[in-house]
C-alpha positions as CSV (number, residue, x, y, z in Angstrom):
1,M,-3.3,-7.3,22.2
2,S,-2.0,-6.0,19.0
3,F,-0.7,-2.5,18.1
4,V,-1.7,-1.1,14.7
5,V,0.0,1.8,12.9
6,A,-2.0,2.8,9.8
7,I,-0.6,5.0,7.0
8,D,-2.6,6.3,4.1
9,G,-1.8,8.5,1.1
10,P,-1.6,8.7,-2.6
11,A,1.1,7.0,-4.8
12,G,4.6,8.3,-4.5
13,T,4.4,9.8,-1.1
14,G,7.0,7.4,0.4
15,K,4.5,5.2,2.3
16,G,6.2,1.9,1.2
17,T,9.7,3.2,2.1
18,I,8.7,4.6,5.4
19,T,6.8,1.5,6.5
20,G,9.8,-0.6,5.6
21,L,12.2,1.5,7.6
22,I,9.9,1.8,10.6
23,S,9.1,-1.9,10.6
24,K,12.8,-2.7,10.7
25,E,13.7,-0.2,13.4
26,M,10.7,-0.7,15.7
27,G,10.0,-4.4,15.2
28,L,6.6,-4.0,13.6
29,V,5.3,-6.4,11.0
30,N,5.0,-4.6,7.7
31,I,1.9,-5.4,5.7
32,D,1.9,-3.9,2.2
33,T,-1.8,-3.8,1.3
34,G,-1.2,-2.6,-2.2
35,A,0.7,-5.8,-2.9
36,T,-2.5,-7.8,-2.3
37,Y,-4.3,-5.9,-5.0
38,R,-1.4,-6.2,-7.3
39,C,-1.5,-10.0,-6.9
40,V,-5.1,-10.0,-8.1
41,A,-4.2,-7.8,-11.0
42,L,-1.2,-10.1,-11.9
43,Q,-3.4,-13.2,-11.8
44,A,-5.9,-11.5,-14.1
45,I,-3.1,-10.7,-16.6
46,R,-1.8,-14.3,-16.4
47,N,-5.3,-15.5,-17.2
48,N,-5.7,-13.1,-20.1
49,I,-8.7,-11.5,-18.3
50,K,-9.6,-8.0,-19.4
51,L,-10.7,-5.2,-17.1
52,E,-14.2,-5.2,-18.5
53,E,-14.5,-8.9,-17.6
54,K,-15.3,-8.1,-14.0
55,Q,-17.0,-11.4,-13.2
56,K,-14.0,-13.3,-14.3
57,I,-11.7,-11.2,-12.1
58,I,-14.1,-11.8,-9.1
59,S,-14.0,-15.6,-9.9
60,L,-10.2,-15.5,-9.3
61,L,-10.6,-14.5,-5.6
62,D,-11.4,-18.0,-4.3
63,K,-8.6,-19.6,-6.3
64,I,-5.6,-17.6,-5.0
65,T,-3.7,-17.4,-1.8
66,I,-1.6,-14.4,-0.8
67,D,1.1,-14.2,1.8
68,I,3.6,-11.6,2.8
69,K,6.9,-12.6,4.4
70,N,9.0,-10.0,6.2
71,N,12.7,-10.6,5.5
72,K,14.4,-10.4,8.9
73,G,16.8,-7.4,9.2
74,K,15.7,-6.0,5.8
75,E,13.3,-3.4,4.6
76,T,12.1,-5.6,1.7
77,Q,9.4,-8.2,1.8
78,T,8.7,-11.3,-0.2
79,I,5.2,-11.4,-1.8
80,L,3.8,-14.9,-2.4
81,L,1.0,-15.6,-4.8
82,N,-0.2,-19.2,-4.5
83,G,3.2,-19.9,-2.9
84,E,5.2,-18.3,-5.8
85,D,7.5,-15.4,-5.2
86,V,6.0,-12.6,-7.3
87,T,7.7,-9.7,-5.6
88,K,9.1,-8.3,-8.8
89,E,6.3,-9.2,-11.2
90,I,3.6,-7.3,-9.3
91,R,5.6,-4.1,-9.8
92,S,5.6,-4.4,-13.6
93,K,4.3,-1.7,-15.9
94,E,1.4,-4.0,-16.9
95,V,0.2,-4.5,-13.4
96,T,0.7,-0.9,-12.4
97,K,-1.6,0.2,-15.3
98,I,-4.6,-1.8,-14.1
99,V,-4.2,-2.3,-10.3
100,S,-6.3,0.8,-9.4
101,Q,-9.2,-0.3,-11.5
102,V,-9.0,-3.9,-10.2
103,S,-8.9,-2.6,-6.6
104,S,-12.1,-0.6,-7.4
105,I,-14.2,-3.7,-7.9
106,V,-16.2,-4.0,-4.7
107,E,-15.9,-7.8,-4.4
108,V,-12.1,-7.5,-4.8
109,R,-12.0,-4.8,-2.2
110,L,-14.0,-6.8,0.4
111,K,-11.9,-10.0,-0.1
112,M,-8.6,-8.2,0.1
113,V,-9.6,-6.3,3.3
114,E,-10.4,-9.7,4.8
115,V,-6.9,-11.0,3.7
116,Q,-5.2,-7.9,5.1
117,R,-7.0,-8.1,8.5
118,N,-6.1,-11.8,8.7
119,L,-2.4,-11.0,8.0
120,A,-2.4,-8.5,10.8
121,K,-4.3,-10.6,13.4
122,G,-2.6,-10.7,16.8
123,K,0.5,-8.8,15.7
124,D,2.0,-5.4,16.2
125,V,1.9,-4.1,12.6
126,I,2.5,-1.1,10.4
127,M,0.2,-1.1,7.4
128,E,0.0,1.3,4.4
129,G,-2.4,1.8,1.6
130,R,-5.3,4.1,0.6
131,D,-8.0,3.2,3.1
132,I,-6.2,1.7,6.1
133,T,-7.1,4.5,8.5
134,T,-10.7,4.9,7.3
135,Y,-11.8,1.4,6.4
136,V,-9.4,-1.5,7.0
137,F,-8.4,-0.4,10.6
138,P,-10.6,2.6,11.6
139,N,-9.6,2.0,15.2
140,A,-5.9,1.9,14.6
141,D,-3.7,3.0,17.5
142,V,-1.8,5.4,15.1
143,K,-3.2,7.0,12.0
144,I,-1.0,9.0,9.6
145,Y,-1.7,10.5,6.2
146,L,1.3,11.1,3.9
147,D,1.0,13.5,1.0
148,A,3.1,15.4,-1.6
149,D,2.9,17.4,-4.7
150,E,2.0,15.3,-7.8
151,N,5.1,16.3,-9.7
152,E,7.3,15.4,-6.8
153,R,5.5,12.1,-6.4
154,A,5.9,11.3,-10.1
155,K,9.6,12.1,-9.9
156,R,10.1,9.7,-7.0
157,R,8.2,6.9,-8.7
158,Y,10.1,7.5,-11.9
159,L,13.4,7.2,-10.2
160,E,12.2,4.2,-8.2
161,N,11.2,2.5,-11.5
162,Q,14.6,3.3,-13.0
163,E,16.3,1.6,-10.1
164,K,14.1,-1.5,-10.5
165,G,14.6,-1.6,-14.3
166,I,11.0,-0.7,-15.1
167,N,10.9,1.2,-18.4
168,M,8.4,4.0,-18.0
169,S,8.9,7.6,-19.1
170,F,8.3,10.5,-16.6
171,E,5.2,11.5,-18.6
172,E,3.8,8.0,-18.3
173,V,4.4,7.9,-14.6
174,L,2.8,11.3,-14.0
175,E,-0.3,10.4,-16.1
176,N,-0.6,7.1,-14.3
177,I,-0.4,8.9,-10.9
178,R,-3.1,11.4,-12.0
179,I,-5.4,8.5,-13.2
180,R,-4.8,6.6,-9.9
181,D,-5.5,9.6,-7.8
182,E,-8.8,10.2,-9.5
183,N,-9.8,6.6,-9.3
184,D,-8.7,6.1,-5.7
185,K,-10.6,9.2,-4.5
186,N,-13.8,7.9,-6.2
187,K,-13.9,4.3,-5.2
188,E,-17.3,3.0,-4.1
189,I,-15.6,1.3,-1.1
190,G,-12.3,2.3,0.5
191,S,-11.8,5.6,-1.3
192,L,-8.7,7.7,-0.5
193,K,-9.5,10.4,2.0
194,I,-7.9,11.8,5.2
195,A,-9.3,10.4,8.4
196,E,-10.5,13.0,10.8
197,D,-8.1,11.8,13.5
198,A,-5.1,11.2,11.2
199,V,-1.8,13.1,11.5
200,Y,-1.2,14.9,8.2
201,I,2.4,15.0,6.9
202,D,3.4,16.8,3.6
203,T,6.5,15.1,2.4
204,T,7.2,17.2,-0.7
205,N,10.2,19.0,0.7
206,L,11.3,16.5,3.3
207,T,13.9,13.8,3.1
208,I,13.1,10.2,3.8
209,E,15.0,10.5,7.1
210,Q,13.0,13.5,8.1
211,V,9.7,11.8,7.3
212,K,10.8,8.6,9.1
213,Q,11.7,10.6,12.2
214,K,8.3,12.4,12.2
215,V,6.5,9.1,11.9
216,R,8.6,7.4,14.5
217,N,8.0,10.2,17.0
218,I,4.2,10.0,16.5
219,I,4.3,6.2,17.1
220,E,6.5,6.5,20.2
221,N,4.3,9.3,21.7
222,S,1.2,7.1,21.1
223,K,2.9,4.2,22.8
224,L,3.8,6.4,25.8
225,K,0.3,7.6,26.2
226,S,-1.1,4.1,26.0
227,N,1.2,3.0,28.8
228,I,0.2,5.8,31.2
């Protein structure tokens, strides 16, 4: 039996950071679903495939393998594309600009959901994304939706990019977040929405530690109930 914690929410709400911390503290396998779509986007860029060449992007799906390795005792993960470490490359400005559009392609969505479910099979996992609570794992043991004001989300992502050496202005980051929000909410499959049974947390005025503790409490309460 596996135990699944599913976390959804728009970009910049702290999903990645929180899942990393909770994974480390509670021994859950952290599966970054966004990284799988970023791998497809990176492969498209490497093959000089444009967004409008949808069929060419789809044709990549049977030629790539994606794996996620949790680094023991650390919050970070290693993302492997065809066996190559692309952890840094998938966070580039170029990938960020097209990943939402790539993930909107129905065939890409279906294939990556299959990849994500296989990565989680038989494990106690924590998984974050846009449609984990509603589409990937609608029967997850714990469902959480993280949210925050768009300006706060842009500020967080801008600072994160600065730390990683990604050169994007605050205005670029904010515009990118607005575009992604609009695109994510209107996807044909796996659109961003709040599951009816998800616990909603507004992180705008909360520290990472406060959010982490809220999420941890929700998970621990759920485990207690399941053991009664």
